[in-house]
SEMIMI-852432 format. One record per residue (C-alpha): residue number from 1; x, y, z; residue in one letter. Coordinates in Angstrom, 1 decimal. Layout:
REM SEMIMI-852432
+------+--------+--------+--------+------+
| resi |      X |      Y |      Z | resn |
+------+--------+--------+--------+------+
|  NUM |      X |      Y |      Z |    A |
...
+------+--------+--------+--------+------+
This chain:
REM SEMIMI-852432
+------+--------+--------+--------+------+
| resi |      X |      Y |      Z | resn |
+------+--------+--------+--------+------+
|    1 |  364.2 |  254.7 |  -41.0 |    X |
|    2 |  364.0 |  255.0 |  -44.5 |    X |
|    3 |  361.7 |  258.1 |  -45.0 |    X |
|    4 |  360.5 |  257.2 |  -48.6 |    X |
|    5 |  360.1 |  253.7 |  -47.6 |    X |
|    6 |  357.3 |  255.5 |  -44.3 |    X |
|    7 |  355.7 |  256.9 |  -47.3 |    X |
|    8 |  355.1 |  254.2 |  -49.7 |    X |
|    9 |  354.1 |  252.0 |  -46.7 |    X |
|   10 |  351.7 |  254.4 |  -46.1 |    X |
|   11 |  350.7 |  254.7 |  -49.6 |    X |
|   12 |  350.6 |  251.4 |  -50.2 |    X |
|   13 |  348.4 |  251.4 |  -46.9 |    X |
|   14 |  346.0 |  253.7 |  -48.0 |    X |
|   15 |  345.4 |  252.1 |  -51.6 |    X |
|   16 |  344.7 |  249.0 |  -49.8 |    X |
|   17 |  341.9 |  251.0 |  -47.1 |    X |
|   18 |  339.9 |  252.6 |  -49.6 |    X |
|   19 |  339.7 |  248.8 |  -52.1 |    X |
|   20 |  338.8 |  247.8 |  -48.8 |    X |
|   21 |  336.0 |  250.4 |  -48.2 |    X |
|   22 |  334.8 |  250.3 |  -52.2 |    X |
|   23 |  334.1 |  246.6 |  -51.6 |    X |
|   24 |  331.9 |  247.2 |  -48.5 |    X |
|   25 |  329.7 |  248.6 |  -51.3 |    X |
|   26 |  329.3 |  244.9 |  -52.8 |    X |
|   27 |  329.0 |  243.1 |  -49.3 |    X |
|   28 |  325.8 |  241.3 |  -48.8 |    X |
|   29 |  324.9 |  240.4 |  -44.8 |    X |
|   30 |  321.6 |  239.2 |  -43.7 |    X |
|   31 |  319.9 |  238.9 |  -40.7 |    X |
|   32 |  316.9 |  237.5 |  -39.6 |    X |
|   33 |  314.7 |  237.2 |  -36.5 |    X |
|   34 |  311.5 |  235.3 |  -35.5 |    X |
|   35 |  312.3 |  232.1 |  -36.7 |    X |
|   36 |  312.7 |  233.4 |  -40.4 |    X |
|   37 |  309.6 |  235.3 |  -40.7 |    X |
|   38 |  311.6 |  238.8 |  -40.7 |    X |
|   39 |  314.6 |  238.8 |  -42.9 |    X |
|   40 |  316.4 |  241.5 |  -43.7 |    X |
|   41 |  319.9 |  242.2 |  -46.6 |    X |
|   42 |  322.1 |  245.1 |  -46.1 |    X |
|   43 |  325.2 |  245.9 |  -47.4 |    X |
|   44 |  328.8 |  247.0 |  -46.4 |    X |
|   45 |  327.4 |  250.6 |  -45.7 |    X |
|   46 |  324.7 |  249.4 |  -43.5 |    X |
|   47 |  321.8 |  250.3 |  -46.0 |    X |
|   48 |  319.1 |  247.8 |  -46.0 |    X |
|   49 |  319.2 |  246.5 |  -49.3 |    X |
|   50 |  315.6 |  244.1 |  -48.5 |    X |
|   51 |  313.3 |  243.7 |  -46.0 |    X |
|   52 |  311.0 |  240.5 |  -46.2 |    X |
|   53 |  308.0 |  240.0 |  -43.8 |    X |
|   54 |  306.0 |  236.9 |  -43.3 |    X |
|   55 |  302.3 |  238.1 |  -44.4 |    X |
|   56 |  301.4 |  235.7 |  -41.2 |    X |
|   57 |  303.1 |  239.0 |  -39.4 |    X |
|   58 |  300.9 |  241.6 |  -40.6 |    X |
|   59 |  297.8 |  242.2 |  -38.5 |    X |
|   60 |  296.8 |  245.1 |  -36.0 |    X |
|   61 |  297.7 |  243.6 |  -32.8 |    X |
|   62 |  300.7 |  242.0 |  -33.6 |    X |
|   63 |  302.5 |  245.7 |  -34.8 |    X |
|   64 |  304.7 |  245.5 |  -31.8 |    X |
|   65 |  306.2 |  241.9 |  -32.3 |    X |
|   66 |  306.7 |  243.1 |  -35.7 |    X |
|   67 |  308.6 |  246.1 |  -35.0 |    X |
|   68 |  310.5 |  243.9 |  -32.0 |    X |
|   69 |  311.5 |  241.4 |  -34.9 |    X |
|   70 |  312.0 |  243.8 |  -37.5 |    X |
|   71 |  314.9 |  245.5 |  -35.2 |    X |
|   72 |  316.1 |  242.5 |  -34.3 |    X |
|   73 |  316.6 |  240.9 |  -37.5 |    X |
|   74 |  318.8 |  244.2 |  -38.8 |    X |
|   75 |  321.0 |  244.0 |  -35.3 |    X |
|   76 |  321.9 |  240.4 |  -36.0 |    X |
|   77 |  323.1 |  241.8 |  -39.7 |    X |
|   78 |  324.7 |  244.8 |  -38.5 |    X |
|   79 |  326.5 |  242.6 |  -36.3 |    X |
|   80 |  327.1 |  240.6 |  -38.6 |    X |
|   81 |  328.8 |  243.0 |  -40.5 |    X |
|   82 |  330.4 |  244.5 |  -38.2 |    X |
|   83 |  332.9 |  241.2 |  -38.2 |    X |
|   84 |  333.2 |  240.9 |  -41.6 |    X |
|   85 |  334.7 |  244.2 |  -41.4 |    X |
|   86 |  337.1 |  243.6 |  -38.9 |    X |
|   87 |  337.8 |  240.5 |  -40.6 |    X |
|   88 |  338.7 |  242.0 |  -44.0 |    X |
|   89 |  340.3 |  245.0 |  -42.5 |    X |
|   90 |  342.0 |  243.2 |  -40.3 |    X |
|   91 |  343.5 |  241.2 |  -43.2 |    X |
|   92 |  344.2 |  244.4 |  -45.1 |    X |
|   93 |  346.6 |  245.6 |  -41.8 |    X |
|   94 |  348.3 |  242.6 |  -41.3 |    X |
|   95 |  349.4 |  242.3 |  -44.6 |    X |
|   96 |  350.8 |  246.6 |  -43.7 |    X |
|   97 |  352.3 |  244.8 |  -40.5 |    X |
|   98 |  350.0 |  246.4 |  -38.7 |    X |
|   99 |  347.6 |  245.0 |  -35.5 |    X |
|  100 |  344.2 |  246.5 |  -35.0 |    X |
|  101 |  343.1 |  244.1 |  -32.8 |    X |
|  102 |  341.6 |  247.0 |  -30.7 |    X |
|  103 |  339.4 |  248.8 |  -32.9 |    X |
|  104 |  335.8 |  248.7 |  -33.0 |    X |
|  105 |  333.8 |  249.2 |  -36.1 |    X |
|  106 |  330.1 |  250.6 |  -36.3 |    X |
|  107 |  327.7 |  248.0 |  -35.0 |    X |
|  108 |  329.9 |  246.2 |  -33.4 |    X |
|  109 |  328.7 |  245.3 |  -29.6 |    X |
|  110 |  331.3 |  244.0 |  -28.4 |    X |
+------+--------+--------+--------+------+
């Protein structure tokens, strides 16, 4: 085993993973619930960028339902993000000859 090749591969993998992480900030993932009455847009860092609520939901008696719909939209966006991250980081890892099949990502409920 050539130690220099191993170190070069480790550096290359570190560079690729750093690039992938930087790209997370630019990712845009949406989630919605209630047939589109509540919409959420997050980035790859799980930060909420936009929250859109249909005005028909804003009534005192509907507050509990609104809270449930917001939670559902955010959860959907985070699950989509986890899938996107797994795919993009898996692509990086496969280029390096690694298998991340067993890795779990935040928000991934599977």
